[in-house]
C-alpha positions as CSV (number, residue, x, y, z in Angstrom):
1,X,14.6,-15.7,-17.3
2,X,17.6,-15.0,-15.9
3,X,17.5,-12.9,-12.8
4,X,19.9,-9.9,-14.3
5,X,17.2,-9.1,-16.7
6,X,15.3,-7.8,-13.4
7,X,15.0,-3.9,-13.6
8,X,12.2,-3.1,-11.2
9,X,11.1,-3.6,-8.0
10,X,8.3,-3.1,-7.2
11,X,6.6,-3.0,-3.3
12,X,3.2,-2.9,-2.0
13,X,3.0,-0.9,1.0
14,X,0.6,-1.9,3.7
15,X,1.8,-4.5,6.1
16,X,4.9,-4.7,3.6
17,X,6.7,-1.7,4.3
18,X,4.5,-0.3,7.0
19,X,2.8,-2.3,9.7
20,X,-1.1,-2.0,9.9
21,X,-2.7,-1.0,13.4
22,X,-5.9,-1.4,13.1
23,X,-7.0,-1.2,16.9
24,X,-5.5,1.3,17.5
25,X,-7.0,3.7,14.4
26,X,-10.7,2.3,15.5
27,X,-10.1,3.4,19.0
28,X,-12.4,6.8,19.0
29,X,-13.5,6.7,15.1
30,X,-16.9,5.7,16.5
31,X,-19.0,6.6,19.4
32,X,-21.8,4.9,20.7
33,X,-21.1,1.4,18.9
34,X,-21.0,-1.7,20.1
35,X,-18.6,-2.9,17.3
36,X,-15.2,-4.2,18.2
37,X,-12.1,-2.5,16.3
38,X,-11.8,-5.2,13.6
39,X,-15.8,-5.4,13.1
40,X,-15.9,-1.5,12.6
41,X,-12.6,-1.8,10.0
42,X,-14.7,-4.5,8.4
43,X,-17.8,-2.3,8.1
44,X,-15.8,0.5,6.5
45,X,-13.8,-2.0,4.1
46,X,-17.2,-3.2,3.2
47,X,-19.1,0.3,3.0
48,X,-20.8,1.1,-0.7
49,X,-18.4,4.0,-1.1
50,X,-15.2,2.3,-0.1
51,X,-14.3,1.6,-3.7
52,X,-15.1,4.8,-4.8
53,X,-12.4,6.4,-1.8
54,X,-9.8,3.9,-2.8
55,X,-9.9,4.6,-5.9
56,X,-10.5,8.6,-5.6
57,X,-13.6,8.9,-6.9
58,X,-14.5,10.7,-3.5
59,X,-12.7,13.6,-1.6
60,X,-10.9,13.3,1.5
61,X,-13.6,15.5,3.6
62,X,-16.5,13.8,1.5
63,X,-15.3,10.9,2.7
64,X,-15.1,11.9,6.7
65,X,-18.6,13.6,6.3
66,X,-19.8,9.8,5.0
67,X,-18.2,8.0,7.7
68,X,-19.5,10.6,10.7
69,X,-22.9,10.0,9.3
70,X,-22.8,6.7,9.6
71,X,-20.7,5.7,12.3
72,X,-20.9,9.3,14.5
73,X,-18.2,10.6,16.2
74,X,-14.8,12.8,15.3
75,X,-16.7,16.4,14.9
76,X,-14.0,17.5,12.7
77,X,-12.0,16.7,10.1
78,X,-9.0,17.5,11.6
79,X,-9.5,14.4,14.2
80,X,-10.8,12.2,11.7
81,X,-7.6,12.7,9.9
82,X,-5.5,11.9,12.8
83,X,-7.4,8.4,14.0
84,X,-7.5,7.6,10.4
85,X,-3.6,7.7,9.8
86,X,-3.2,5.6,13.5
87,X,-3.7,3.0,11.2
88,X,0.0,3.4,10.0
89,X,2.4,2.3,12.5
90,X,4.9,4.9,12.9
91,X,8.0,2.3,12.6
92,X,8.5,1.2,9.0
93,X,9.2,-2.8,9.1
94,X,12.4,-2.7,7.1
95,X,15.9,-0.7,7.7
96,X,16.6,1.8,4.9
97,X,19.8,-0.1,4.4
98,X,17.6,-2.9,1.9
99,X,16.3,0.0,-0.2
100,X,19.5,1.6,-0.4
101,X,21.2,-1.5,-2.0
102,X,18.3,-2.2,-4.1
103,X,18.3,1.2,-5.7
104,X,21.5,0.9,-6.8
105,X,20.8,-1.4,-9.3
106,X,17.0,-2.1,-9.6
107,X,14.6,0.8,-10.2
108,X,12.5,1.2,-7.2
109,X,8.4,1.7,-7.6
110,X,5.4,1.7,-4.7
111,X,2.3,0.2,-5.7
112,X,-0.5,0.5,-3.4
113,X,-4.1,0.2,-3.0
114,X,-4.6,3.9,-0.6
115,X,-6.5,6.9,0.0
116,X,-5.7,10.3,-0.4
117,X,-5.4,10.7,3.3
118,X,-2.6,8.2,3.7
119,X,-0.6,9.1,1.0
120,X,0.0,12.9,2.3
121,X,0.9,10.9,5.8
122,X,3.3,8.4,4.4
123,X,4.6,10.9,1.9
124,X,5.6,12.8,4.8
125,X,6.4,10.6,7.8
126,X,8.8,7.9,6.2
127,X,12.2,8.5,4.9
128,X,12.5,5.2,2.9
129,X,9.7,7.2,0.9
130,X,13.2,8.7,-1.1
131,X,13.9,5.6,-2.3
132,X,11.1,5.3,-4.3
133,X,10.9,7.9,-7.2
134,X,7.8,5.9,-8.7
135,X,4.8,6.0,-6.7
136,X,1.6,4.3,-8.0
137,X,-1.6,5.3,-6.0
138,X,-5.5,3.6,-6.5
139,X,-6.4,6.9,-5.8
140,X,-4.6,8.7,-8.2
141,X,-4.6,6.2,-11.1
142,X,-8.6,5.5,-11.1
143,X,-8.2,1.7,-10.1
144,X,-7.0,-0.6,-7.6
145,X,-5.4,-3.9,-7.3
146,X,-6.0,-6.8,-8.6
147,X,-6.7,-4.6,-11.9
148,X,-4.3,-5.0,-14.4
149,X,-4.8,-1.3,-14.9
150,X,-2.7,-0.1,-11.7
151,X,0.1,-2.7,-12.2
152,X,0.3,-1.5,-16.2
153,X,0.3,2.2,-14.8
154,X,3.4,1.1,-12.6
155,X,4.6,-0.9,-15.3
156,X,4.9,2.4,-17.5
157,X,6.4,4.3,-14.4
158,X,9.1,2.2,-14.4
159,X,9.7,2.1,-17.9
160,X,9.7,-2.0,-17.8
161,X,8.3,-4.4,-19.4
162,X,6.1,-7.2,-17.2
163,X,8.9,-9.4,-17.4
164,X,11.4,-7.3,-16.2
165,X,9.5,-6.7,-13.2
166,X,9.3,-8.4,-9.5
167,X,6.2,-7.4,-7.4
168,X,6.1,-7.9,-3.9
169,X,2.7,-8.3,-1.6
170,X,1.5,-9.5,1.8
171,X,-2.0,-10.6,-0.4
172,X,-1.2,-13.7,-3.0
173,X,-3.8,-12.9,-4.5
174,X,-2.5,-9.3,-6.0
175,X,1.2,-11.4,-6.3
176,X,-0.9,-14.0,-8.7
177,X,-3.0,-11.2,-10.4
178,X,0.9,-9.5,-11.2
179,X,2.1,-13.3,-12.3
180,X,-0.4,-13.3,-14.9
181,X,0.8,-9.9,-16.4
182,X,4.0,-11.8,-17.1
183,X,5.7,-10.5,-14.1
184,X,7.5,-11.9,-11.4
185,X,5.9,-12.3,-7.6
186,X,6.9,-12.6,-4.1
187,X,4.5,-13.3,-1.2
188,X,5.7,-11.2,1.5
189,X,5.5,-12.9,5.0
190,X,8.5,-11.7,6.9
191,X,12.1,-9.1,6.2
192,X,14.0,-12.3,6.4
193,X,11.8,-14.6,4.2
194,X,11.7,-11.4,1.6
195,X,15.7,-11.4,1.8
196,X,15.6,-14.8,1.4
197,X,13.1,-15.2,-1.6
198,X,15.1,-11.8,-3.5
199,X,18.3,-13.8,-3.2
200,X,17.0,-16.7,-4.3
201,X,16.3,-14.7,-7.7
202,X,19.5,-13.5,-7.7
203,X,19.1,-10.3,-6.6
204,X,21.8,-8.7,-4.6
205,X,21.0,-7.9,-1.3
């Protein structure tokens, strides 16, 4: 298929547009635990309620209470929110010029497995979000990658067919899930690699 038919470019957020700093976020998240930052984050991601949290079936305040009961520490919701958002590096990975150029020719969208606390922070923090009028979050859709549901919601929101869309993610399995629906996919590893891959697909960047 000719690259000129690409109409929508859909980006993951974490580790593609925003660096993830687990150690910084986990510092102070729990008291009296012998777990390392990475072990604590792994335990949180394996929590029985994690999927419900990511897919919007648990409120932010209920998630805070659940984390507090399980791990201790962070007595107030405000403290918890501040620490929870510290996983997101304040400096984005890419300069805005990439999105400025892409936005002139393609519909740009975000597609992310994320929660309501992170959404509120990211939308208020990062200027580059202005280039992404379409934002599809697992906590809003009620489904998360690699479910076809969330990819199809992104396509619907972009008003594009699968063969007209390009999806970019740092998780190879999520790229494969997009490709199985007929989308093009790029496995993100670095800004230079992404630019080279986009140019290789015929996109003007």
